[in-house]
N, C-alpha and C positions, 0 to 999 in steps of 0.2 A: 714784094711777093707777087708772083704771077696770078692773074685773075682766075686761072683755071685750077688752082690748087684747091682741093677739096679737104677741108678739115673734118676729121672724123667725129669731133665732139658735137653733140646735138644741143641746141639752146635749152636752157633749163627754165621751166615755168615756176615762178615764185608763188608761194602761197598767199592767202589773203592777209592783209594788214590788220593790226589790232584796231579797236574802235578809235583810239586817240591818234591814229595815223602812223604810229611807230611800228617797226618790224624788228623783232628780236629773234636771232637764230645763230647757232654756232657756224662760223665760217673758217674753213681751213685753207691753207696755201694752195692745195690742189683744186679748191672750188673756184679760185680766181686766176689760175694760170692757164696758159696755152702750151701744150706740149707739141713739139715738132718731131716728125719722124726724121731719121738720118737724111733721107733724100730731101725732105722739105728744108731742113737746116742748111744743107749744102747749096740750095738754090738762093738762100739769102745772101745779099752782099754785105760787106763788112759794116757799113753804116746801120743796116737793119739788125744785124747781130748785136751791135753795140746798143742800139735802142732797146732791143729785147732785154738784154742784160740789165740796163738801167731801170727799166720798168719793173722787172722781176725783183731787183734789189729794193726798189721803193715799196712795192707791195709787201715784201717780206718785212721791211722795217715797220710799216703801218700795222701789220698783223701782230708783230712782236710787241709793239707798244700797247696795243689793245689788250693783248694777252697778259701783260704785266699788271693790269688793273683788275683782272678777273681772278 
């Protein structure tokens, strides 16, 4: 991805952790994904698109697995 691409998402500040150091919160697929505009997507080469697809599928599988236990 070109260095001058400006992603519209702002970094999210996480809240304070619990006393025991754990952090519990609901996380959705939208919380952990990056959405590309059509123009940004067209600027990706095939290897970058493939990597994006693989990462999104892995994230989805992890969230699905966690959701099965809740």
